[in-house]
N, C-alpha and C positions, 0 to 999 in steps of 0.2 A: 380679936383676930378677924380678918375679913376673908371671905371665900373668893374674892375677886383676884385678878391678876396682880402679881407683885411687880411693882415698878421700882427700879433702883436708878438713882442718878449718881454719876461719878463726877467728881470735880477733878478735871485734868487741866493743868496749866492754866488755870484761871477760867475755864469754861465748864459749864454744866452740860453733860451729854448723856445720852442713853447707850452709847457705844464706846468701846474702849479698844485701844491697840497697845497692849502692854507687852513689852518684850518681843515684838514682831508677831504676836498672836492676836488675831482679830477676834474680839468677843463682842457679842451684842447682848445687851441686857434687856432688849425689847422682848416681851413675852411672845409676841407674834413671830418674831424671828427665831426664838428658841423652839417654838412649835414646828416651824418650817424646817429648822435644822434637825430636829428630832425625827421628823418625817423623812427627811433626806437620808439620815443615818439608817432608819428602818428600811428604806428602799435599798440602800447599799448592802445591808445585812442580808436582806432577802435575795438580792442578786448574787451575793457571795454564796449563800446556801444553794441556790439553783446551779451555780457554776460548779460547786463541790459535788452536787448530785450528778451533773453531766459528766464530770471527770470520773466519778466512781462508776457510772454506767459504762463509760468508755473502757475503763480498766476491766470491768466484769466481762464486757463483750470481747475484749482482747484475750483474756484468760480463757473464755469459752471457745474462741476461734483456735487458740493454741491447742486446747484439749481435743477439739474436733480434728485439727490437722494431724496431731499425734495418732489419734485413733485411725484416721484414714491411712496414714503412713504405715501403721502396724498391719492393717488389712492388706495393703498393697504388698508389703514384704511377705506376709504369709501366702498370698496368692502366687507371688513370684517363686517362693520356696517350693510350693506344691507343684508348680509347673516345671521347675528345673528338676525336681525329684522325679517327676513322671518321665521327663526326657531322659534322665540318667537311667531309670529303670528300663526304659525301652531300648536304649543304647546298649546297656549291659545284657539284656536278653538277646539282642541281635548278635552281639559279639561273643557271648558266652558259648553259644552253640558252635561258632566258628573256631573258638579256641579248643574245644573238645575235638573238633574235626582236625585242627592243626596238630594236636598232640597225636592223634591216631595216624595221621600222614607221616609225621616225623618218626614215629615208632616203626611203621612199615618200611620207610626208607632205610632206617638203621638196620633192621633185620635183613633187608636185601643186600646191603653192603657187607654185613657180617658173613652172609652166605657166600658172597663173591670172594671175600678175603680167605675164608676157610677152603674154598675150592682151589684157589691159587696156591695156598699153602700145601694142600694135598698133592697137587699136580707137580710142584717144583721141589718137593721134599726129597725125592730120590736123587735128583741132579745135584742139589746142594750137599747132600750127604757124601756123594762121590767126590765132589771137589774138596770137601773138607778132609776126607780120608787121604786123598792124593797129596794135599798140602802137608799133612802131618807125616805121611810115610816117605815121601820123596824130598828129604831134606838135603839141600846142597849148601854145605858150609862155605862162606865167603868171609874174607877179612873186610872189616868196615873201612871205608875210605878215610876216616879220621884217625885210624889207628896208627901210632908211631912205634916204630921198632926201637927198642932201647939199646 
């Protein structure tokens, strides 16, 4: 066996050639062409690996940006919650005192009206009693207008 390049010759249609196009596939049996083809394949494989790394880095970057965006959104939501809660507390403190004042005002108005009603009752009580006794004691019988004599 020799350590040199292997050369093959194919007899195709009456010709001796170092290249073959069998079944639409071009093959070169030239050792120099095989080395170039192998080098081209290696270059393509390296380019494919580089492309895969670039795609993986892009995916990693996208996932990282999504996580950062989620974290920022959560921080903004928490800040908004805290601000709205503080606004609510201040609003509640403002209006809680006024509701106590409103309750006291309504109770005072109710008491004054009750006093007025009781005074009117006491003032008109004797007059109402006289009219009631007069109506009960001075009965004047009358025949009802719808009464039919049989």
